C-alpha positions in Angstrom: 1.3 -33.8 23.1 -1.9 -35.7 23.5 -2.9 -37.7 20.4 -6.3 -36.7 19.0 -8.8 -38.4 16.9 -8.6 -36.1 13.9 -11.3 -36.6 11.2 -10.2 -35.6 7.7 -13.3 -35.1 5.4 -12.6 -35.2 1.7 -14.3 -35.9 -1.7 -17.7 -34.4 -1.7 -20.5 -33.3 -4.2 -18.3 -30.8 -6.1 -16.7 -30.4 -9.5 -13.5 -30.3 -7.5 -14.0 -33.8 -6.1 -10.7 -35.3 -7.2 -8.7 -32.2 -6.1 -10.3 -32.8 -2.8 -9.3 -36.4 -2.6 -5.6 -35.5 -3.3 -5.8 -32.7 -0.6 -7.4 -35.1 2.0 -4.6 -37.6 1.5 -1.9 -34.9 1.7 -3.3 -33.8 5.1 -3.5 -37.4 6.4 0.0 -38.1 5.4 1.2 -34.9 7.0 -0.7 -35.6 10.3 -0.2 -39.3 10.7 2.9 -39.1 13.0 1.2 -36.8 15.4 -2.5 -37.8 15.8 -4.9 -40.7 15.0 -6.2 -39.9 11.6 -9.9 -40.8 10.8 -10.4 -40.8 7.0 -13.9 -39.7 6.1 -14.8 -39.9 2.3 -17.8 -38.2 0.8 -18.7 -39.7 -2.5 -19.9 -37.5 -5.5 -23.5 -38.6 -4.6 -23.1 -37.5 -1.1 -22.6 -40.8 0.7 -20.3 -40.9 3.6 -17.7 -43.6 4.3 -15.0 -44.2 6.8 -12.2 -46.8 7.3 -8.4 -46.8 7.9 -8.3 -48.3 4.5 -9.4 -45.1 2.8 -6.0 -43.5 3.7 -4.7 -45.0 0.4 -5.0 -43.2 -3.0 -5.0 -46.5 -4.7 -8.5 -47.2 -3.4 -9.7 -44.2 -5.2 -7.9 -44.8 -8.4 -9.5 -48.3 -8.6 -12.9 -46.9 -7.5 -13.0 -49.3 -4.5 -14.1 -47.1 -1.7 -17.5 -48.9 -1.2 -15.7 -52.1 -0.5 -13.0 -50.5 1.5 -15.1 -48.3 3.8 -18.1 -48.5 6.0 -21.0 -46.2 5.4 -21.1 -43.5 8.2 -23.2 -40.5 9.3 -22.4 -37.3 10.9 -25.5 -36.5 13.0 -26.4 -32.8 13.6 -26.6 -33.7 17.3 -24.5 -32.4 20.2 -24.5 -35.8 21.9 -23.1 -37.8 18.9 -19.3 -37.3 19.7 -18.4 -38.4 16.3 -19.3 -40.4 13.3 -22.2 -43.0 13.6 -21.7 -46.3 11.8 -25.3 -48.0 11.4 -25.3 -51.5 12.5 -26.8 -54.4 10.6 -28.9 -57.3 12.0 -25.9 -58.7 14.0 -24.7 -55.6 15.7 -26.0 -52.1 16.7 -24.9 -48.7 15.7 -21.4 -47.7 16.9 -19.6 -44.4 17.2 -16.2 -43.4 15.9 -15.1 -40.9 18.3 -13.7 -37.5 16.8 -11.9 -34.8 18.8 -11.5 -32.4 15.9 -12.3 -32.3 12.1 -10.3 -31.1 9.2 -12.6 -30.2 6.2 -10.8 -30.9 3.1 -13.6 -30.8 0.6 -13.1 -28.1 -2.1 -15.8 -26.1 -3.4 -19.5 -26.7 -3.1 -20.8 -28.4 0.0 -17.5 -28.3 1.7 -15.8 -24.9 1.4 -18.9 -22.8 1.3 -20.1 -22.9 4.8 -22.5 -25.7 4.5 -20.2 -28.5 6.0 -19.1 -26.0 8.7 -22.7 -25.5 9.7 -23.1 -29.3 10.0 -20.0 -29.4 12.2 -21.4 -26.6 14.3 -24.6 -28.5 14.9 -22.7 -31.6 15.9 -20.7 -29.4 18.2 -17.4 -30.7 16.8 -14.2 -28.4 16.7 -13.0 -27.9 13.1 -10.1 -26.2 11.4 -10.4 -23.2 9.1 -13.0 -20.5 8.9 -16.6 -20.6 10.3 -19.9 -20.7 8.5 -20.0 -17.0 7.5 -16.3 -16.5 6.6 -16.5 -19.8 4.5 -19.6 -18.7 2.7 -18.3 -15.2 2.0 -14.9 -16.4 1.0 -16.6 -18.8 -1.5 -18.9 -16.2 -3.1 -16.9 -13.8 -5.2 -19.6 -11.2 -5.3 -20.1 -11.1 -1.5 -16.3 -11.2 -0.9 -15.7 -8.1 -3.0 -18.4 -6.4 -1.1 -16.7 -7.2 2.2 -13.5 -6.0 0.9 -15.0 -2.7 -0.3 -16.7 -2.2 3.0 -13.3 -1.9 4.8 -11.8 0.3 2.2 -9.6 -2.3 0.4 -9.0 -1.6 -3.4 -10.8 -4.2 -5.6 -10.7 -4.8 -9.3 -13.7 -3.3 -11.3 -16.4 -5.8 -11.7 -20.1 -6.3 -12.3 -22.5 -9.1 -11.3 -24.7 -10.9 -14.0 -27.5 -13.3 -13.3 -28.6 -16.2 -15.4 -32.0 -14.7 -15.4 -30.7 -11.5 -16.8 -28.9 -13.4 -19.6 -32.0 -15.3 -20.5 -34.3 -12.1 -20.5 -32.1 -9.4 -21.7 -28.8 -10.9 -23.1 -27.8 -8.1 -25.4 -28.4 -5.5 -22.5 -26.2 -7.5 -20.3 -23.4 -7.4 -22.9 -23.8 -3.7 -23.3 -23.5 -3.2 -19.6 -20.3 -5.4 -19.3 -18.8 -3.5 -22.2 -19.5 -0.1 -20.6 -18.3 -1.0 -17.2 -15.6 -3.4 -17.7 -14.6 -3.4 -21.3 -12.1 -5.9 -22.8 -10.3 -8.0 -22.0 -12.4 -9.3 -19.1 -12.6 -12.5 -16.9 -15.9 -14.2 -16.4 -16.2 -16.3 -13.3 -19.0 -18.3 -11.6 -19.5 -16.6 -8.2 -19.2 -19.7 -6.2 -16.6 -22.0 -7.7 -12.9 -22.4 -7.3 -9.9 -24.1 -9.1 -10.6 -22.0 -12.3 -13.6 -24.2 -13.2 -16.0 -22.4 -15.5 -13.7 -19.3 -15.8 -13.3 -17.8 -19.2 -11.4 -14.8 -20.7 -13.4 -12.5 -23.0 -11.5 -10.5 -25.7 -14.6 -9.3 -27.6 -18.5 -9.5 -27.5 -18.6 -12.9 -29.1 -16.2 -14.4 -26.6 -18.0 -12.6 -23.7 -21.2 -14.2 -24.7 -19.7 -17.6 -24.9 -17.9 -17.2 -21.5 -21.1 -16.1 -19.8 -22.9 -19.2 -21.3 -20.3 -21.5 -19.8 -20.3 -19.7 -16.5 -24.1 -19.8 -16.0 -24.0 -23.8 -16.0 -22.1 -23.6 -12.7 -23.8 -20.7 -10.9 -26.8 -18.4 -11.4 -24.6 -15.5 -10.3 -21.6 -14.6 -12.5 -18.8 -12.1 -11.8 -17.4 -10.2 -14.9 -14.1 -8.6 -13.9 -11.7 -6.4 -15.6 -8.4 -8.2 -16.9 -5.6 -6.5 -15.0 -3.1 -6.3 -17.9 0.2 -4.8 -17.0 0.0 -6.0 -13.5 1.5 -8.9 -11.8 -0.2 -11.4 -9.4 1.2 -11.5 -5.9 -0.2 -13.9 -3.3 0.2 -14.0 0.5 -1.1 -16.4 3.1 -2.4 -15.4 6.5 -2.6 -17.4 9.7 -4.6 -16.5 12.7 -7.7 -17.1 14.8 -8.4 -18.3 18.3 -6.0 -16.3 20.5 -3.6 -15.6 17.7 -3.3 -12.3 16.0 -3.2 -12.9 12.2 0.2 -12.8 10.6 1.3 -12.9 7.1 3.5 -15.3 5.3 6.1 -14.5 2.7 4.7 -13.4 -0.7 4.8 -15.4 -4.0 4.6 -14.6 -7.5 2.8 -17.5 -9.6 4.3 -18.0 -13.0 1.6 -19.4 -15.3 2.5 -21.2 -18.5 -0.7 -19.8 -20.0 -2.5 -16.5 -19.8 -4.2 -17.6 -16.6 -4.0 -20.7 -14.4 -6.6 -23.2 -15.7 -7.7 -26.3 -13.8 -5.2 -28.4 -15.6 -2.4 -26.0 -14.8 -3.1 -26.1 -11.0 -3.7 -29.8 -10.7 -2.8 -31.9 -13.7 0.5 -30.5 -14.9 2.5 -32.4 -12.4 0.4 -35.5 -12.7 -1.5 -37.2 -9.9 0.8 -40.0 -9.0 1.8 -38.8 -5.7 0.0 -37.2 -2.6 2.3 -34.1 -2.9 1.2 -33.1 -6.5 -1.0 -30.2 -7.2 -0.8 -26.5 -6.4 2.6 -26.9 -4.5 4.1 -28.2 -7.7 3.3 -25.0 -9.8 6.1 -22.7 -11.1 6.2 -19.9 -8.6 8.8 -17.4 -7.3 9.0 -17.5 -3.4 9.7 -14.9 -2.1 8.2 -12.7 -4.8 10.8 -10.5 -6.4 9.3 -7.3 -5.2 10.6 -4.5 -3.0 10.2 -4.7 0.9 7.9 -1.8 0.8 5.5 -3.5 -1.8 5.8 -6.7 0.2 4.7 -5.0 3.3 1.8 -3.4 1.4 0.6 -6.7 0.1 0.9 -8.4 3.5 -1.1 -5.6 5.1 -3.9 -5.9 2.4 -3.8 -9.7 3.0 -4.3 -9.4 6.8 -7.1 -6.7 6.2 -8.9 -9.0 3.8 -8.7 -12.0 6.3 -10.1 -9.8 9.0 -12.8 -8.3 6.8 -14.6 -11.7 6.3 -13.7 -12.9 9.9 -11.6 -15.7 8.6 -9.8 -18.2 10.7 -7.1 -20.7 10.5 -5.1 -20.2 7.3 -6.1 -18.6 4.0 -4.3 -17.3 0.8 -5.1 -13.8 -0.4 -4.5 -13.1 -4.2 -3.5 -9.6 -5.1 -2.6 -7.6 -8.2 0.3 -5.2 -8.2 1.3 -2.5 -10.6 5.0 -1.9 -9.8 5.5 1.2 -11.6 2.9 3.0 -9.6 2.9 1.0 -6.4 -0.9 0.3 -6.7 -2.5 -2.9 -5.3 -5.7 -4.5 -5.6 -7.2 -7.5 -3.6 -8.6 -10.0 -5.9 -9.8 -12.8 -3.7 -9.3 -14.8 -0.6 -9.2 -18.6 -0.5 -10.0 -20.1 2.8 -9.2 -23.8 3.5 -9.4 -26.2 2.1 -9.3 -24.1 -1.0 -5.8 -23.2 -0.1 -3.7 -24.6 2.9 -0.8 -22.6 1.2 1.7 -24.5 3.2 4.5 -23.8 0.7 4.3 -20.1 1.7 5.0 -21.0 5.4 7.9 -23.3 4.8 10.5 -20.5 4.3 9.6 -19.3 7.9 10.3 -22.8 9.3 6.7 -23.9 9.5 6.3 -27.1 7.5 2.9 -28.6 6.5 2.7 -30.8 9.6 3.4 -28.0 11.9 1.0 -25.8 10.1 -1.7 -28.4 10.5 -0.9 -28.7 14.3 -1.4 -25.0 14.6 -4.7 -25.2 12.7 -5.9 -27.8 15.1 -4.9 -25.8 18.2 -6.7 -22.7 16.7 -9.8 -24.9 16.1 -9.8 -26.2 19.7 -9.3 -22.6 21.1 -12.1 -21.2 18.9 -14.4 -24.1 19.9 -13.6 -23.6 23.6 -14.3 -19.8 23.4 -17.5 -20.5 21.6 -18.7 -22.9 24.3 -18.5 -20.1 26.8 -21.0 -18.0 24.9 -24.7 -18.1 25.7 -27.0 -19.6 23.0 -30.3 -19.9 25.0 -32.5 -17.4 26.9 -35.4 -18.3 29.2 -38.0 -15.7 28.3 -41.0 -17.1 30.0 -42.8 -16.6 26.7 -44.4 -20.1 26.6 -45.6 -19.9 30.2 -47.3 -16.6 29.6 -48.7 -17.4 26.3 -51.9 -18.9 27.8 -52.8 -20.8 24.7 -53.1 -17.5 22.7 -51.2 -17.3 19.4 -48.3 -14.7 19.7 -45.9 -13.4 17.2 -46.2 -11.2 14.1 
C-alpha cells in the first residue's frame, strides 16, 4: 500500500473546538502506522497551523500550538497541491504536499459544508460527505425535510426563528404547544454535541430553552420528546464505488434524561486520545429483535442516501418496541461521528475504517475529475461590447 500524505484538520471556530482536538488526535493515532500524517490545527480565531509537533495533546493542554506549529494557508487554488507555509525574509513560501484530507472539525465551519467547499476549490480529495450532504446533515430543519421527501418517518417538529421570538414570542409559544405539546426538546438547528439543547416541560421552561437556543442559531427546532420510546443508532458506510451498508445497531444508555455535552465528552475525562463518545455506556448490539434491527438498518441506509452522504455517518432513530414503529431523528456525518465502535464487531477497527474512508475519498475525487465543469459557449466573442444578461 502506497503511503499517502494525509492532512488531518482539527480544532476550528466552533463551540465544539476541544472535542475536535480530541477527535483529530484519535484519527492521527489510528493512521500513523499506515500513512504520513500531516497535523493541521485551526485555532478558535481561525488561524491555521501545521507541524509534526502538533500530533501531541500536551501541546494543546499547555496552549503551546503557536510555538509548536507554523502558520499555514490552504489556498482555494487547484495548483497549490497542499498547504502553503508563508516564508519570512530569509526563505520563500513552501508547500506541504497533501494527497488527501480528513476533516475532523466538529460543528460550525468544519462539519457544515464550508470546509468541504474550500477543499473542493483546492481540488483536494477529502473523506466524508460533500458540500451539500454536510450542510444538510448539519442543519436539523433541512435534514428532516430531506427525510420526509423520501418517505422516512420523522418526529413531530416545528421551526422557530429568533426574529419570531423577538416580534411575537407568545404566539410562538402558543404554536409550539399546539403542534408539539410537552415535553419537548429545543435545539439550535445547526449545532451538535447537545450544545444549546434544552428540554421543556411547561411554558416557562419552553421560553427559557428557546432563549438559550437562539444564542447559537437564528433557526431553532422544537421537537416532540418521544417518551416511551428507546433510542437505537446505526452507522452507514458507503460512497465512491461502494453500495452503502449498515453496521450493527446500538442502544445508548444515558445516565441522565438526555445526553448532555458533559455526558458525551467529559464523563470519562480527557486524559487520553481514546476518551469521548466511544467511552459512553451503550449496548452493542442493541437488544432488539432481528426484524426491528433490519428495519432500523434499512431506515439508516435510506437516510444516508436521502442527503447523498458519503464515507461514514451515524443515524439516530427512535423505536417503539410494542408497536414496531420507528422514527429517524437525525444523521451525523463525519466528523460529527466516525462511529468506529459500531464497526468493530464486524471486524473493522478504527484504522481499517479510516483506510476505507480514504479509499472512498480517492474514488470520489477521481470520478468527479471525469466530469465536465466548463463549457465554451462563444458568448464573449459574440457579445460585441453589448451588455448581455437579465
